[in-house]
C-alpha positions as CSV (number, residue, x, y, z in Angstrom):
1,X,81.3,70.7,96.5
2,X,84.2,69.8,99.2
3,X,86.4,68.6,96.2
4,X,85.9,72.1,94.5
5,X,86.7,73.7,97.3
6,X,89.8,72.1,98.3
7,X,91.3,72.0,94.9
8,X,90.8,76.0,95.1
9,X,92.4,76.2,98.4
10,X,95.8,73.9,97.0
11,X,95.6,76.3,93.9
12,X,95.5,79.5,96.3
13,X,98.4,78.5,98.7
14,X,100.2,77.0,95.4
15,X,100.5,80.6,94.0
16,X,100.4,82.3,96.7
17,X,102.7,80.9,98.3
18,X,100.7,80.7,101.5
19,X,97.7,79.5,102.6
20,X,94.6,81.7,102.7
21,X,93.8,83.2,106.0
22,X,90.4,83.7,105.4
23,X,87.7,82.9,102.7
24,X,85.0,84.4,100.9
25,X,81.9,82.7,99.5
26,X,81.0,84.0,96.1
27,X,77.5,83.9,94.4
28,X,77.1,84.4,90.9
29,X,74.3,83.0,88.1
30,X,76.2,81.6,84.9
31,X,73.8,83.7,82.0
32,X,72.8,81.9,79.0
33,X,73.4,84.7,76.8
34,X,76.0,86.5,76.8
35,X,77.7,89.5,74.2
36,X,81.2,88.9,73.0
37,X,83.0,92.0,72.7
38,X,86.3,90.5,71.6
39,X,89.5,88.3,71.9
40,X,91.3,89.0,74.9
41,X,95.1,89.5,74.2
42,X,96.3,90.3,77.5
43,X,95.2,90.7,81.2
44,X,96.4,92.5,84.5
45,X,95.8,92.0,87.9
46,X,97.5,92.9,90.9
47,X,97.6,90.1,94.1
48,X,99.3,89.4,97.2
49,X,101.9,86.8,97.4
50,X,103.8,86.8,100.5
51,X,101.9,89.8,101.8
52,X,103.6,91.4,99.4
53,X,101.2,93.1,96.4
54,X,102.3,92.4,93.1
55,X,101.1,93.5,89.5
56,X,100.7,90.3,86.9
57,X,100.6,90.1,82.9
58,X,99.7,87.7,80.8
59,X,100.0,88.2,76.9
60,X,97.7,85.5,76.1
61,X,99.5,83.5,73.2
62,X,97.1,83.8,69.7
63,X,95.4,80.4,69.6
64,X,95.4,80.6,73.0
65,X,92.9,84.3,74.0
66,X,89.5,84.1,75.7
67,X,86.9,85.9,74.5
68,X,85.4,88.4,76.7
69,X,81.7,88.4,76.9
70,X,79.0,90.6,79.0
71,X,75.7,89.7,80.4
72,X,73.4,91.6,78.6
73,X,70.9,91.4,82.2
74,X,74.0,92.8,84.3
75,X,76.8,93.5,82.6
76,X,79.2,91.2,84.1
77,X,82.1,90.4,82.2
78,X,83.2,86.8,81.8
79,X,86.3,85.0,80.2
80,X,84.7,82.6,77.5
81,X,86.8,79.6,76.0
82,X,90.7,79.9,75.1
83,X,93.1,77.6,75.7
84,X,94.9,78.1,79.1
85,X,94.5,77.0,82.4
86,X,95.9,78.4,85.9
87,X,98.4,76.7,87.8
88,X,101.1,77.7,90.6
89,X,102.8,79.8,88.2
90,X,99.6,81.5,86.8
91,X,98.0,81.7,83.7
92,X,99.4,79.2,81.5
93,X,98.7,79.2,77.4
94,X,98.2,76.0,76.1
95,X,98.6,74.4,73.1
96,X,95.9,72.8,70.4
97,X,97.2,69.3,72.1
98,X,96.3,70.8,75.7
99,X,100.2,70.7,76.4
100,X,101.8,74.2,78.0
101,X,103.2,76.9,75.7
102,X,106.6,77.4,77.1
103,X,107.4,81.7,76.8
């Protein structure tokens, strides 16, 4: 758990270009069964970088698209599977061999 926290703090600092000022512990149950709604073609989110709110949009490459799923019990949404990872640059698509796809 301690190692995961260190990695999350580093990813936060690298992506947002500043150290976190506070943390939040979030607990959630991972469902054993979900309903697949479809593939995610793009995602938009706003976040704060250097204390300025910015809107980001990521268009997933066709082979990298995760599934948008919902828990039948709670209605909570999940991104499942897909070939991507989050880096200091944001969401980065991966090819079948796990290499980053350049835009």
